C-alpha positions in Angstrom: -74.1 -101.0 -256.9 -74.5 -99.4 -253.5 -73.4 -99.7 -249.9 -76.3 -102.2 -249.4 -75.6 -104.5 -252.4 -72.3 -105.1 -254.2 -71.7 -106.9 -257.5 -68.3 -108.4 -258.4 -67.4 -110.4 -261.5 -65.4 -113.6 -262.0 -65.2 -114.3 -265.6 -68.8 -114.6 -266.9 -70.2 -115.0 -263.4 -71.7 -112.1 -261.3 -71.6 -112.4 -257.5 -74.4 -110.3 -255.9 -73.7 -109.8 -252.2 -76.1 -108.4 -249.7 -73.8 -106.0 -247.8 -75.4 -104.9 -244.5 -73.7 -107.4 -242.2 -73.9 -105.2 -239.1 -77.8 -105.5 -239.3 -77.7 -109.2 -240.5 -78.6 -107.9 -244.0 -82.0 -106.8 -242.7 -84.2 -105.4 -245.5 -84.6 -101.7 -245.3 -85.9 -99.5 -248.1 -82.3 -98.8 -249.3 -81.6 -102.5 -249.4 -84.8 -103.3 -251.3 -84.1 -100.7 -253.9 -80.5 -101.9 -254.3 -81.6 -105.5 -254.7 -84.1 -104.5 -257.4 -81.6 -102.3 -259.2 -78.9 -105.0 -259.1 -81.3 -107.4 -260.9 -82.3 -104.8 -263.4 -78.6 -104.0 -264.2 -77.7 -107.7 -264.7 -80.6 -108.3 -267.0 -78.8 -106.1 -269.5 -75.4 -107.7 -269.1 -74.9 -110.1 -272.1 -71.4 -110.9 -270.8 -72.9 -112.5 -267.6 -73.8 -116.1 -267.9 -74.7 -117.0 -264.3 -75.4 -115.1 -261.1 -74.6 -116.1 -257.5 -76.7 -114.3 -254.9 -75.4 -114.4 -251.3 -75.1 -112.5 -248.0 -72.2 -111.0 -246.2 -71.7 -111.6 -242.5 -73.4 -114.1 -240.2 -76.5 -114.8 -242.3 -78.1 -114.4 -245.7 -80.7 -112.1 -244.3 -82.8 -111.6 -241.2 -85.7 -110.4 -243.3 -87.5 -107.1 -243.0 -86.0 -104.4 -240.8 -88.8 -103.7 -238.4 -87.3 -100.4 -237.4 -87.9 -99.3 -241.0 -91.7 -99.9 -241.0 -92.6 -96.2 -240.7 -90.3 -95.3 -243.6 -91.6 -98.2 -245.7 -95.2 -97.2 -245.0 -94.3 -93.6 -246.1 -92.8 -95.0 -249.3 -95.9 -96.9 -250.1 -98.1 -93.9 -249.4 -96.0 -91.7 -251.7 -95.8 -94.2 -254.5 -99.4 -95.0 -255.3 -100.0 -97.6 -252.6 -99.2 -101.3 -252.3 -101.4 -102.1 -255.3 -99.4 -99.9 -257.6 -97.4 -101.9 -260.2 -94.1 -99.9 -260.2 -92.0 -102.8 -261.7 -93.9 -104.4 -264.6 -96.5 -106.7 -263.0 -95.0 -106.2 -259.5 -94.5 -103.6 -256.8 -91.0 -102.9 -255.4 -91.4 -105.4 -252.6 -92.4 -108.2 -255.0 -89.8 -107.2 -257.5 -86.9 -108.0 -255.2 -88.0 -111.7 -255.6 -89.4 -111.8 -259.1 -86.4 -110.0 -260.7 -84.2 -113.1 -260.1 -86.8 -115.5 -261.7 -87.2 -113.1 -264.7 -83.4 -112.6 -265.2 -82.3 -114.3 -268.4 -79.3 -115.8 -266.7 -79.6 -118.7 -264.1 -79.4 -117.5 -260.5 -77.9 -119.7 -257.7 -78.6 -118.5 -254.1 -76.1 -119.5 -251.4 -77.6 -119.5 -248.0 -76.0 -119.6 -244.5 -77.2 -118.6 -241.0 -80.8 -117.9 -241.8 -83.2 -116.6 -244.3 -86.3 -115.3 -242.6 -89.5 -113.6 -243.9 -88.7 -111.4 -246.9 -85.3 -113.0 -247.3 -87.0 -116.4 -247.6 -89.1 -115.1 -250.4 -86.1 -113.5 -252.2 -84.2 -116.8 -252.2 -87.2 -118.5 -253.9 -86.7 -116.2 -256.9 -83.4 -118.0 -257.7 -83.2 -121.0 -260.0 -81.4 -123.0 -257.3 -80.8 -122.7 -253.6 -77.7 -124.1 -251.8 -78.0 -124.1 -248.0 -75.5 -124.7 -245.2 -76.4 -127.6 -242.9 -77.2 -125.3 -240.0 -79.1 -122.7 -242.0 -82.6 -121.9 -240.6 -85.7 -120.7 -242.5 -89.0 -119.2 -241.7 -92.1 -117.7 -243.4 -92.1 -115.2 -240.6 -94.7 -112.6 -241.7 -97.3 -114.3 -239.5 -95.4 -113.2 -236.4 -96.1 -109.6 -237.3 -99.7 -110.0 -238.3 -98.9 -110.0 -242.0 -98.9 -112.5 -244.9 -96.0 -113.2 -247.3 -96.4 -110.5 -250.0 -93.0 -110.3 -251.7 -93.7 -112.7 -254.6 -92.8 -115.8 -252.6 -96.2 -117.5 -252.8 -96.0 -117.5 -256.6 -92.7 -119.4 -256.3 -93.0 -121.6 -253.2 -96.2 -123.4 -254.2 -94.4 -124.7 -257.3 -91.7 -126.2 -255.1 -93.4 -127.7 -252.1 -96.8 -129.3 -251.1 -99.4 -126.8 -250.3 -100.3 -128.4 -246.9 -96.7 -128.0 -245.8 -96.7 -124.4 -247.0 -99.9 -123.6 -245.2 -98.5 -125.0 -242.0 -95.3 -123.0 -242.3 -97.2 -119.8 -243.2 -99.9 -120.1 -240.5 -97.4 -121.0 -237.8 -94.5 -118.8 -238.8 -92.3 -121.5 -237.3 -88.6 -121.8 -237.9 -87.3 -124.9 -239.8 -84.0 -126.5 -240.6 -82.1 -126.9 -243.8 -82.7 -130.7 -243.8 -86.5 -130.1 -243.7 -86.3 -127.4 -246.4 -84.5 -130.0 -248.6 -87.0 -132.7 -247.9 -89.9 -130.3 -248.8 -88.2 -129.1 -252.0 -87.5 -125.5 -250.8 -83.8 -125.8 -251.2 -81.9 -127.7 -253.9 -79.1 -129.2 -251.9 -77.1 -128.8 -248.7 -73.4 -128.0 -248.7 -70.8 -127.3 -246.0 -69.7 -124.3 -248.0 -72.8 -123.1 -249.9 -71.0 -120.1 -251.5 -68.2 -122.3 -252.9 -70.8 -124.9 -254.1 -72.9 -122.2 -255.7 -69.8 -120.8 -257.5 -69.0 -124.3 -258.7 -72.4 -124.7 -260.2 -72.2 -121.2 -261.8 -68.8 -122.0 -263.4 -70.3 -125.2 -264.9 -73.2 -123.2 -266.3 -70.9 -120.5 -267.6 -69.0 -123.1 -269.6 -72.0 -123.9 -271.6 -73.5 -122.0 -274.6 -75.1 -118.9 -273.2 -77.7 -119.0 -275.9 -78.8 -122.5 -274.9 -78.8 -121.7 -271.2 -80.9 -118.6 -271.6 -83.3 -120.5 -273.9 -83.6 -123.3 -271.3 -84.5 -120.8 -268.5 -87.0 -119.2 -270.8 -88.5 -122.6 -271.6 -88.9 -123.4 -267.9 -90.4 -119.9 -267.1 -92.8 -119.8 -270.0 -94.2 -123.3 -269.6 -94.8 -123.4 -265.8 -98.6 -123.2 -266.4 -99.1 -124.0 -270.0 -100.9 -127.0 -271.5 -99.0 -129.9 -273.1 -99.7 -128.6 -276.6 -98.5 -125.1 -275.8 -95.5 -126.4 -274.0 -94.5 -128.5 -277.1 -95.0 -125.4 -279.3 -92.8 -123.2 -277.1 -90.2 -125.9 -276.9 -90.0 -126.1 -280.7 -89.9 -122.3 -281.0 -87.0 -121.9 -278.7 -85.1 -124.9 -280.2 -85.6 -123.3 -283.7 -83.8 -120.2 -282.4 -80.8 -122.3 -281.5 -80.3 -124.8 -284.3 -77.5 -123.8 -286.6 -76.4 -120.6 -284.7 -72.7 -120.0 -284.2 -72.7 -120.9 -280.5 -74.7 -124.1 -281.2 -72.3 -125.1 -283.9 -69.3 -124.3 -281.7 -70.8 -126.6 -279.0 -70.9 -129.4 -281.5 -67.4 -128.8 -282.9 -65.8 -128.4 -279.4 -67.4 -131.7 -278.3 -66.2 -133.5 -281.4 -62.7 -132.1 -281.1 -62.6 -132.6 -277.4 -61.6 -129.0 -276.6 -63.0 -126.2 -274.6 -65.7 -124.3 -276.4 -65.2 -120.6 -277.2 -68.7 -119.2 -277.0 -69.6 -115.6 -277.9 -71.8 -113.4 -275.7 -75.4 -113.1 -276.9 -76.2 -110.0 -279.0 
């Protein structure tokens, strides 16, 4: 994609790597735009069935590059202000998080070193987060007199208790992977989070891409719906799958005890 973000492919899996290791993958304007563009490009890739998001070098990301603040402020001023919705219902800074939640494919984020500030919010956009045992986290915006404004609040309050989140946000304290796991902010801890994320991605990629995409859509669309609406959406999405070629292939492969040969979605 760019010198800031690279995409490689292994079968039906895309590996998205933050590639600014000399700056601990700090988020400058070029990095933010590259992350957003990477997500947009993958949304159109029907051959991709799972995405692994990770960082190159000593850490996932140190968060916002403070040396870039003047340039970021200039970007905001020249692009309609922070309230301008440049990416659907989000601005650029929010889109680098929400793009992963909105992606039709599941996203697994592999975390090592640390994920601070904006990077912490970006990881929350993934479907799953696999952390190294010594990884550290922080909702760090409070240190700079700011609030988290990159879409993280919309995600984190669905994962952890609000009193915990309030404490972490007000104090901007650093916390360990074991605490993040206890609070629900990471999915699991692994000695090699990238290898574990790839293992999960391969397992997902072996399943019917139609069913996996429908399952993610089901979770996304029913986060805030009533029981009645949830049941209707569930039936709607199931109706799209029943009797389709990939659904029938899943049944036949299971009965014949062979590897399924699924077709990419149209």
